[in-house]
A tleap script that builds the chain and sets N, CA, C and O, in Angstrom:
source leaprc.protein.ff14SB
mol = sequence {
  NMET ASN ILE PHE ASN ASN PHE ARG ASP LEU
  LEU SER GLN CYS ILE ASN ASN LEU GLN ASP
  ASN GLY GLU ILE PRO ASN LYS LEU ASP LEU
  THR ASN ILE SER VAL GLU PRO PRO ARG ASN
  ARG ASP HIE GLY ASP VAL SER THR ASN ALA
  ALA LEU VAL LEU ALA PRO ASP LEU LYS ARG
  LYS PRO ARG GLU VAL ALA GLN LEU LEU ALA
  THR GLY LEU SER GLY PRO PRO GLU LEU GLN
  SER ILE GLU VAL ALA GLY PRO GLY PHE LEU
  ASN VAL ARG TYR SER GLN GLU PHE TRP ARG
  CASP
}
set mol.1.N position { 27.320 -70.643 -27.820 }
set mol.1.CA position { 27.088 -71.827 -27.014 }
set mol.1.C position { 26.653 -72.980 -27.915 }
set mol.1.O position { 25.874 -72.791 -28.849 }
set mol.2.N position { 27.151 -74.143 -27.632 }
set mol.2.CA position { 26.792 -75.346 -28.367 }
set mol.2.C position { 25.537 -75.952 -27.740 }
set mol.2.O position { 25.576 -76.409 -26.598 }
set mol.3.N position { 24.425 -75.958 -28.478 }
set mol.3.CA position { 23.168 -76.448 -27.896 }
set mol.3.C position { 23.223 -77.934 -27.586 }
set mol.3.O position { 22.529 -78.395 -26.680 }
set mol.4.N position { 24.022 -78.687 -28.304 }
set mol.4.CA position { 24.102 -80.124 -28.053 }
set mol.4.C position { 24.819 -80.401 -26.736 }
set mol.4.O position { 24.408 -81.278 -25.977 }
set mol.5.N position { 25.885 -79.659 -26.464 }
set mol.5.CA position { 26.552 -79.781 -25.164 }
set mol.5.C position { 25.646 -79.273 -24.053 }
set mol.5.O position { 25.590 -79.865 -22.976 }
set mol.6.N position { 24.935 -78.174 -24.311 }
set mol.6.CA position { 23.997 -77.637 -23.333 }
set mol.6.C position { 22.936 -78.672 -22.990 }
set mol.6.O position { 22.652 -78.911 -21.816 }
set mol.7.N position { 22.350 -79.289 -24.014 }
set mol.7.CA position { 21.298 -80.273 -23.746 }
set mol.7.C position { 21.870 -81.519 -23.082 }
set mol.7.O position { 21.230 -82.101 -22.207 }
set mol.8.N position { 23.062 -81.933 -23.486 }
set mol.8.CA position { 23.687 -83.101 -22.850 }
set mol.8.C position { 23.858 -82.838 -21.345 }
set mol.8.O position { 23.634 -83.734 -20.531 }
set mol.9.N position { 24.254 -81.610 -20.978 }
set mol.9.CA position { 24.385 -81.249 -19.562 }
set mol.9.C position { 23.032 -81.287 -18.859 }
set mol.9.O position { 22.928 -81.804 -17.747 }
set mol.10.N position { 21.991 -80.742 -19.499 }
set mol.10.CA position { 20.649 -80.755 -18.908 }
set mol.10.C position { 20.147 -82.187 -18.731 }
set mol.10.O position { 19.552 -82.516 -17.705 }
set mol.11.N position { 20.384 -83.028 -19.717 }
set mol.11.CA position { 19.964 -84.426 -19.652 }
set mol.11.C position { 20.708 -85.161 -18.542 }
set mol.11.O position { 20.114 -85.955 -17.811 }
set mol.12.N position { 21.992 -84.900 -18.418 }
set mol.12.CA position { 22.790 -85.511 -17.359 }
set mol.12.C position { 22.276 -85.098 -15.983 }
set mol.12.O position { 22.177 -85.929 -15.079 }
set mol.13.N position { 21.948 -83.815 -15.823 }
set mol.13.CA position { 21.383 -83.331 -14.557 }
set mol.13.C position { 20.048 -84.008 -14.273 }
set mol.13.O position { 19.770 -84.388 -13.136 }
set mol.14.N position { 19.228 -84.159 -15.301 }
set mol.14.CA position { 17.929 -84.807 -15.155 }
set mol.14.C position { 18.105 -86.250 -14.684 }
set mol.14.O position { 17.439 -86.686 -13.746 }
set mol.15.N position { 18.997 -86.984 -15.333 }
set mol.15.CA position { 19.242 -88.379 -14.959 }
set mol.15.C position { 19.778 -88.457 -13.533 }
set mol.15.O position { 19.359 -89.323 -12.766 }
set mol.16.N position { 20.697 -87.565 -13.167 }
set mol.16.CA position { 21.224 -87.542 -11.793 }
set mol.16.C position { 20.118 -87.274 -10.787 }
set mol.16.O position { 20.081 -87.907 -9.731 }
set mol.17.N position { 19.211 -86.343 -11.096 }
set mol.17.CA position { 18.097 -86.043 -10.195 }
set mol.17.C position { 17.179 -87.250 -10.039 }
set mol.17.O position { 16.742 -87.557 -8.930 }
set mol.18.N position { 16.885 -87.936 -11.145 }
set mol.18.CA position { 16.041 -89.131 -11.077 }
set mol.18.C position { 16.718 -90.220 -10.250 }
set mol.18.O position { 16.049 -90.950 -9.518 }
set mol.19.N position { 18.029 -90.332 -10.362 }
set mol.19.CA position { 18.769 -91.299 -9.554 }
set mol.19.C position { 18.747 -90.900 -8.082 }
set mol.19.O position { 18.528 -91.745 -7.215 }
set mol.20.N position { 18.972 -89.627 -7.796 }
set mol.20.CA position { 18.962 -89.144 -6.409 }
set mol.20.C position { 17.604 -89.348 -5.755 }
set mol.20.O position { 17.522 -89.603 -4.553 }
set mol.21.N position { 16.530 -89.236 -6.546 }
set mol.21.CA position { 15.169 -89.418 -6.031 }
set mol.21.C position { 14.758 -90.883 -5.969 }
set mol.21.O position { 13.660 -91.197 -5.510 }
set mol.22.N position { 15.625 -91.784 -6.425 }
set mol.22.CA position { 15.324 -93.209 -6.393 }
set mol.22.C position { 14.383 -93.678 -7.492 }
set mol.22.O position { 13.874 -94.797 -7.435 }
set mol.23.N position { 14.148 -92.833 -8.491 }
set mol.23.CA position { 13.235 -93.207 -9.572 }
set mol.23.C position { 13.896 -94.122 -10.595 }
set mol.23.O position { 13.219 -94.893 -11.276 }
set mol.24.N position { 15.213 -94.034 -10.700 }
set mol.24.CA position { 15.971 -94.935 -11.565 }
set mol.24.C position { 17.248 -95.327 -10.826 }
set mol.24.O position { 17.713 -94.579 -9.966 }
set mol.25.N position { 17.826 -96.495 -11.150 }
set mol.25.CA position { 19.035 -96.937 -10.439 }
set mol.25.C position { 20.253 -96.072 -10.756 }
set mol.25.O position { 20.300 -95.378 -11.771 }
set mol.26.N position { 21.229 -96.136 -9.863 }
set mol.26.CA position { 22.432 -95.319 -10.015 }
set mol.26.C position { 23.374 -95.824 -11.093 }
set mol.26.O position { 24.001 -95.020 -11.783 }
set mol.27.N position { 23.486 -97.105 -11.252 }
set mol.27.CA position { 24.465 -97.647 -12.202 }
set mol.27.C position { 23.796 -97.923 -13.538 }
set mol.27.O position { 23.171 -98.964 -13.735 }
set mol.28.N position { 23.939 -96.975 -14.447 }
set mol.28.CA position { 23.393 -97.105 -15.795 }
set mol.28.C position { 24.497 -96.806 -16.797 }
set mol.28.O position { 25.354 -95.955 -16.559 }
set mol.29.N position { 24.467 -97.510 -17.914 }
set mol.29.CA position { 25.426 -97.256 -18.987 }
set mol.29.C position { 24.867 -96.157 -19.879 }
set mol.29.O position { 23.886 -96.369 -20.592 }
set mol.30.N position { 25.484 -94.993 -19.840 }
set mol.30.CA position { 25.020 -93.830 -20.600 }
set mol.30.C position { 25.839 -93.602 -21.870 }
set mol.30.O position { 25.609 -92.624 -22.581 }
set mol.31.N position { 26.787 -94.486 -22.162 }
set mol.31.CA position { 27.724 -94.238 -23.260 }
set mol.31.C position { 27.077 -94.218 -24.638 }
set mol.31.O position { 27.593 -93.554 -25.537 }
set mol.32.N position { 25.973 -94.917 -24.837 }
set mol.32.CA position { 25.353 -94.970 -26.165 }
set mol.32.C position { 24.259 -93.925 -26.374 }
set mol.32.O position { 23.566 -93.942 -27.391 }
set mol.33.N position { 24.106 -93.023 -25.417 }
set mol.33.CA position { 23.109 -91.958 -25.571 }
set mol.33.C position { 23.644 -90.925 -26.552 }
set mol.33.O position { 24.758 -90.421 -26.404 }
set mol.34.N position { 22.832 -90.621 -27.554 }
set mol.34.CA position { 23.229 -89.595 -28.526 }
set mol.34.C position { 22.370 -88.347 -28.350 }
set mol.34.O position { 21.191 -88.418 -28.003 }
set mol.35.N position { 22.991 -87.223 -28.596 }
set mol.35.CA position { 22.321 -85.918 -28.612 }
set mol.35.C position { 22.738 -85.281 -29.925 }
set mol.35.O position { 23.913 -84.973 -30.128 }
set mol.36.N position { 21.769 -85.083 -30.821 }
set mol.36.CA position { 22.091 -84.630 -32.173 }
set mol.36.C position { 20.923 -83.872 -32.785 }
set mol.36.O position { 19.842 -83.827 -32.199 }
set mol.37.N position { 21.125 -83.281 -33.944 }
set mol.37.CA position { 20.003 -82.625 -34.615 }
set mol.37.C position { 18.990 -83.680 -35.062 }
set mol.37.O position { 19.384 -84.770 -35.475 }
set mol.38.N position { 17.702 -83.378 -34.987 }
set mol.38.CA position { 16.715 -84.334 -35.499 }
set mol.38.C position { 16.849 -84.459 -37.019 }
set mol.38.O position { 17.296 -83.530 -37.691 }
set mol.39.N position { 16.461 -85.599 -37.540 }
set mol.39.CA position { 16.537 -85.796 -38.996 }
set mol.39.C position { 15.665 -84.799 -39.738 }
set mol.39.O position { 16.038 -84.301 -40.801 }
set mol.40.N position { 14.507 -84.514 -39.174 }
set mol.40.CA position { 13.588 -83.539 -39.761 }
set mol.40.C position { 13.635 -82.282 -38.898 }
set mol.40.O position { 13.267 -82.328 -37.724 }
set mol.41.N position { 14.076 -81.175 -39.455 }
set mol.41.CA position { 14.236 -79.913 -38.714 }
set mol.41.C position { 12.922 -79.431 -38.089 }
set mol.41.O position { 12.941 -78.681 -37.113 }
set mol.42.N position { 11.785 -79.858 -38.644 }
set mol.42.CA position { 10.485 -79.485 -38.080 }
set mol.42.C position { 10.250 -80.112 -36.706 }
set mol.42.O position { 9.337 -79.705 -35.988 }
set mol.43.N position { 11.064 -81.092 -36.340 }
set mol.43.CA position { 10.887 -81.795 -35.071 }
set mol.43.C position { 11.610 -81.126 -33.910 }
set mol.43.O position { 11.570 -81.630 -32.787 }
set mol.44.N position { 12.264 -80.008 -34.159 }
set mol.44.CA position { 12.911 -79.287 -33.075 }
set mol.44.C position { 14.369 -79.006 -33.355 }
set mol.44.O position { 14.832 -79.087 -34.492 }
set mol.45.N position { 15.083 -78.672 -32.291 }
set mol.45.CA position { 16.489 -78.289 -32.389 }
set mol.45.C position { 17.441 -79.424 -32.019 }
set mol.45.O position { 18.553 -79.508 -32.539 }
set mol.46.N position { 16.992 -80.296 -31.114 }
set mol.46.CA position { 17.830 -81.373 -30.596 }
set mol.46.C position { 16.976 -82.629 -30.464 }
set mol.46.O position { 15.785 -82.555 -30.161 }
set mol.47.N position { 17.595 -83.774 -30.692 }
set mol.47.CA position { 16.929 -85.060 -30.509 }
set mol.47.C position { 17.856 -85.970 -29.717 }
set mol.47.O position { 19.078 -85.889 -29.846 }
set mol.48.N position { 17.265 -86.844 -28.891 }
set mol.48.CA position { 18.073 -87.809 -28.154 }
set mol.48.C position { 17.384 -89.167 -28.123 }
set mol.48.O position { 16.157 -89.267 -28.136 }
set mol.49.N position { 18.204 -90.196 -28.083 }
set mol.49.CA position { 17.732 -91.569 -27.980 }
set mol.49.C position { 17.841 -92.081 -26.544 }
set mol.49.O position { 17.775 -93.290 -26.322 }
set mol.50.N position { 18.003 -91.201 -25.579 }
set mol.50.CA position { 18.274 -91.584 -24.190 }
set mol.50.C position { 17.287 -92.617 -23.659 }
set mol.50.O position { 17.700 -93.585 -23.022 }
set mol.51.N position { 16.010 -92.433 -23.905 }
set mol.51.CA position { 15.006 -93.369 -23.384 }
set mol.51.C position { 15.163 -94.753 -24.001 }
set mol.51.O position { 14.986 -95.765 -23.324 }
set mol.52.N position { 15.493 -94.793 -25.278 }
set mol.52.CA position { 15.690 -96.079 -25.953 }
set mol.52.C position { 16.902 -96.819 -25.392 }
set mol.52.O position { 16.896 -98.046 -25.295 }
set mol.53.N position { 17.931 -96.075 -25.027 }
set mol.53.CA position { 19.143 -96.669 -24.461 }
set mol.53.C position { 18.894 -97.139 -23.026 }
set mol.53.O position { 19.360 -98.209 -22.635 }
set mol.54.N position { 18.168 -96.349 -22.246 }
set mol.54.CA position { 17.962 -96.657 -20.829 }
set mol.54.C position { 16.875 -97.700 -20.577 }
set mol.54.O position { 16.930 -98.412 -19.574 }
set mol.55.N position { 15.900 -97.802 -21.458 }
set mol.55.CA position { 14.730 -98.661 -21.238 }
set mol.55.C position { 15.076 -100.111 -20.891 }
set mol.55.O position { 14.502 -100.642 -19.939 }
set mol.56.N position { 15.976 -100.776 -21.604 }
set mol.56.CA position { 16.261 -102.173 -21.247 }
set mol.56.C position { 16.802 -102.334 -19.820 }
set mol.56.O position { 16.404 -103.255 -19.106 }
set mol.57.N position { 17.708 -101.441 -19.405 }
set mol.57.CA position { 18.250 -101.518 -18.043 }
set mol.57.C position { 17.192 -101.215 -16.993 }
set mol.57.O position { 17.239 -101.745 -15.883 }
set mol.58.N position { 16.236 -100.361 -17.347 }
set mol.58.CA position { 15.177 -99.995 -16.404 }
set mol.58.C position { 14.011 -100.971 -16.441 }
set mol.58.O position { 13.113 -100.914 -15.601 }
set mol.59.N position { 14.031 -101.876 -17.434 }
set mol.59.CA position { 12.944 -102.847 -17.631 }
set mol.59.C position { 11.595 -102.141 -17.762 }
set mol.59.O position { 10.591 -102.539 -17.171 }
set mol.60.N position { 11.621 -101.070 -18.568 }
set mol.60.CA position { 10.418 -100.271 -18.822 }
set mol.60.C position { 10.331 -100.008 -20.316 }
set mol.60.O position { 11.316 -100.143 -21.042 }
set mol.61.N position { 9.153 -99.633 -20.760 }
set mol.61.CA position { 8.955 -99.306 -22.167 }
set mol.61.C position { 9.668 -97.992 -22.484 }
set mol.61.O position { 9.661 -97.072 -21.666 }
set mol.62.N position { 10.287 -97.898 -23.670 }
set mol.62.CA position { 11.016 -96.673 -24.023 }
set mol.62.C position { 10.168 -95.404 -23.960 }
set mol.62.O position { 10.654 -94.368 -23.508 }
set mol.63.N position { 8.919 -95.464 -24.401 }
set mol.63.CA position { 8.081 -94.256 -24.351 }
set mol.63.C position { 7.787 -93.847 -22.907 }
set mol.63.O position { 7.659 -92.659 -22.612 }
set mol.64.N position { 7.681 -94.815 -22.020 }
set mol.64.CA position { 7.480 -94.520 -20.594 }
set mol.64.C position { 8.718 -93.828 -20.016 }
set mol.64.O position { 8.603 -92.863 -19.260 }
set mol.65.N position { 9.890 -94.325 -20.378 }
set mol.65.CA position { 11.145 -93.704 -19.933 }
set mol.65.C position { 11.275 -92.307 -20.540 }
set mol.65.O position { 11.715 -91.372 -19.870 }
set mol.66.N position { 10.891 -92.171 -21.807 }
set mol.66.CA position { 10.949 -90.860 -22.468 }
set mol.66.C position { 10.060 -89.856 -21.747 }
set mol.66.O position { 10.447 -88.700 -21.574 }
set mol.67.N position { 8.877 -90.284 -21.325 }
set mol.67.CA position { 7.979 -89.377 -20.605 }
set mol.67.C position { 8.572 -88.988 -19.251 }
set mol.67.O position { 8.455 -87.840 -18.824 }
set mol.68.N position { 9.201 -89.937 -18.588 }
set mol.68.CA position { 9.870 -89.655 -17.313 }
set mol.68.C position { 10.974 -88.615 -17.508 }
set mol.68.O position { 11.101 -87.682 -16.715 }
set mol.69.N position { 11.767 -88.777 -18.563 }
set mol.69.CA position { 12.829 -87.809 -18.860 }
set mol.69.C position { 12.248 -86.451 -19.245 }
set mol.69.O position { 12.750 -85.414 -18.813 }
set mol.70.N position { 11.196 -86.458 -20.052 }
set mol.70.CA position { 10.568 -85.197 -20.471 }
set mol.70.C position { 10.061 -84.426 -19.261 }
set mol.70.O position { 10.222 -83.208 -19.186 }
set mol.71.N position { 9.456 -85.125 -18.323 }
set mol.71.CA position { 8.970 -84.476 -17.102 }
set mol.71.C position { 10.141 -83.917 -16.299 }
set mol.71.O position { 10.060 -82.810 -15.767 }
set mol.72.N position { 11.215 -84.674 -16.214 }
set mol.72.CA position { 12.398 -84.225 -15.486 }
set mol.72.C position { 13.112 -83.057 -16.134 }
set mol.72.O position { 13.828 -82.311 -15.468 }
set mol.73.N position { 12.916 -82.899 -17.436 }
set mol.73.CA position { 13.556 -81.804 -18.176 }
set mol.73.C position { 12.665 -80.574 -18.301 }
set mol.73.O position { 13.051 -79.605 -18.954 }
set mol.74.N position { 11.504 -80.591 -17.702 }
set mol.74.CA position { 10.529 -79.517 -17.926 }
set mol.74.C position { 10.864 -78.200 -17.236 }
set mol.74.O position { 10.192 -77.201 -17.493 }
set mol.75.N position { 11.864 -78.157 -16.379 }
set mol.75.CA position { 12.159 -76.947 -15.633 }
set mol.75.C position { 12.984 -75.869 -16.310 }
set mol.75.O position { 12.651 -74.690 -16.187 }
set mol.76.N position { 14.056 -76.226 -17.028 }
set mol.76.CA position { 14.944 -75.188 -17.569 }
set mol.76.C position { 14.228 -74.226 -18.513 }
set mol.76.O position { 13.539 -74.665 -19.434 }
set mol.77.N position { 14.384 -72.915 -18.296 }
set mol.77.CA position { 13.665 -71.932 -19.112 }
set mol.77.C position { 14.103 -71.900 -20.569 }
set mol.77.O position { 13.354 -71.430 -21.425 }
set mol.78.N position { 15.310 -72.393 -20.866 }
set mol.78.CA position { 15.762 -72.363 -22.255 }
set mol.78.C position { 15.055 -73.388 -23.136 }
set mol.78.O position { 15.130 -73.311 -24.363 }
set mol.79.N position { 14.367 -74.352 -22.512 }
set mol.79.CA position { 13.659 -75.365 -23.286 }
set mol.79.C position { 12.203 -74.954 -23.466 }
set mol.79.O position { 11.456 -74.832 -22.495 }
set mol.80.N position { 11.815 -74.745 -24.702 }
set mol.80.CA position { 10.442 -74.338 -25.015 }
set mol.80.C position { 9.499 -75.532 -25.001 }
set mol.80.O position { 8.395 -75.448 -24.462 }
set mol.81.N position { 9.936 -76.654 -25.597 }
set mol.81.CA position { 9.081 -77.839 -25.635 }
set mol.81.C position { 9.927 -79.098 -25.709 }
set mol.81.O position { 11.036 -79.104 -26.243 }
set mol.82.N position { 9.359 -80.172 -25.151 }
set mol.82.CA position { 9.980 -81.490 -25.180 }
set mol.82.C position { 8.887 -82.458 -25.600 }
set mol.82.O position { 7.858 -82.571 -24.934 }
set mol.83.N position { 9.113 -83.151 -26.702 }
set mol.83.CA position { 8.092 -84.035 -27.257 }
set mol.83.C position { 8.620 -85.463 -27.323 }
set mol.83.O position { 9.735 -85.706 -27.786 }
set mol.84.N position { 7.803 -86.406 -26.854 }
set mol.84.CA position { 8.112 -87.818 -27.014 }
set mol.84.C position { 7.658 -88.209 -28.409 }
set mol.84.O position { 6.509 -87.973 -28.783 }
set mol.85.N position { 8.561 -88.809 -29.183 }
set mol.85.CA position { 8.250 -89.131 -30.578 }
set mol.85.C position { 8.626 -90.573 -30.905 }
set mol.85.O position { 9.561 -91.137 -30.337 }
set mol.86.N position { 7.878 -91.145 -31.827 }
set mol.86.CA position { 8.175 -92.489 -32.314 }
set mol.86.C position { 8.261 -93.491 -31.181 }
set mol.86.O position { 7.445 -93.466 -30.260 }
set mol.87.N position { 9.250 -94.376 -31.244 }
set mol.87.CA position { 9.350 -95.427 -30.236 }
set mol.87.C position { 9.860 -94.944 -28.878 }
set mol.87.O position { 9.832 -95.702 -27.908 }
set mol.88.N position { 10.333 -93.676 -28.792 }
set mol.88.CA position { 10.814 -93.165 -27.516 }
set mol.88.C position { 11.885 -92.104 -27.628 }
set mol.88.O position { 12.612 -91.848 -26.668 }
set mol.89.N position { 11.990 -91.489 -28.785 }
set mol.89.CA position { 12.923 -90.373 -28.937 }
set mol.89.C position { 12.367 -89.150 -28.221 }
set mol.89.O position { 11.156 -89.026 -28.041 }
set mol.90.N position { 13.251 -88.252 -27.814 }
set mol.90.CA position { 12.846 -86.945 -27.303 }
set mol.90.C position { 13.284 -85.902 -28.312 }
set mol.90.O position { 14.457 -85.833 -28.679 }
set mol.91.N position { 12.344 -85.096 -28.755 }
set mol.91.CA position { 12.635 -83.965 -29.633 }
set mol.91.C position { 12.455 -82.699 -28.819 }
set mol.91.O position { 11.424 -82.504 -28.176 }
set mol.92.N position { 13.457 -81.844 -28.849 }
set mol.92.CA position { 13.500 -80.666 -27.982 }
set mol.92.C position { 13.609 -79.407 -28.826 }
set mol.92.O position { 14.374 -79.336 -29.788 }
set mol.93.N position { 12.823 -78.425 -28.437 }
set mol.93.CA position { 12.884 -77.117 -29.091 }
set mol.93.C position { 13.322 -76.096 -28.041 }
set mol.93.O position { 12.766 -76.030 -26.945 }
set mol.94.N position { 14.331 -75.304 -28.402 }
set mol.94.CA position { 14.817 -74.249 -27.514 }
set mol.94.C position { 13.974 -72.988 -27.687 }
set mol.94.O position { 13.418 -72.738 -28.756 }
set mol.95.N position { 13.891 -72.202 -26.616 }
set mol.95.CA position { 13.084 -70.977 -26.622 }
set mol.95.C position { 13.741 -69.882 -27.457 }
set mol.95.O position { 14.950 -69.897 -27.686 }
set mol.96.N position { 12.927 -68.940 -27.903 }
set mol.96.CA position { 13.440 -67.794 -28.660 }
set mol.96.C position { 14.405 -66.977 -27.807 }
set mol.96.O position { 15.382 -66.438 -28.328 }
set mol.97.N position { 14.145 -66.877 -26.499 }
set mol.97.CA position { 15.026 -66.131 -25.601 }
set mol.97.C position { 16.427 -66.745 -25.581 }
set mol.97.O position { 17.427 -66.028 -25.529 }
set mol.98.N position { 16.486 -68.065 -25.624 }
set mol.98.CA position { 17.781 -68.746 -25.643 }
set mol.98.C position { 18.581 -68.325 -26.869 }
set mol.98.O position { 19.777 -68.053 -26.774 }
set mol.99.N position { 17.916 -68.273 -28.017 }
set mol.99.CA position { 18.603 -67.937 -29.263 }
set mol.99.C position { 19.031 -66.472 -29.295 }
set mol.99.O position { 20.009 -66.128 -29.959 }
set mol.100.N position { 18.312 -65.610 -28.588 }
set mol.100.CA position { 18.667 -64.181 -28.564 }
set mol.100.C position { 19.876 -63.906 -27.693 }
set mol.100.O position { 20.619 -62.954 -27.932 }
set mol.101.N position { 20.073 -64.743 -26.680 }
set mol.101.CA position { 21.183 -64.511 -25.731 }
set mol.101.C position { 22.498 -64.925 -26.258 }
set mol.101.O position { 23.510 -64.787 -25.570 }
savepdb mol mol.pdb
quit
């Protein structure tokens, strides 16, 4: 399984849920969101700039948007930790169980 595609799907579900709940608007440009390995491997398995991309459209601070996304992503069991870093990046670590499967 490709963890970047897996996380992109989880992030998309999170954004859809936030839109369905009225927490963020429905029409957002998601094309510039990246999901990639963090520059420093100690920061986790996956990193995304989603909050930095969404913040201007939401008229909110990137770290605030990152926290909203982190909270929305807290359910899936394959995610061990989600950390807001720097100006609003999300660094994600997958669980050991995920890697064993």
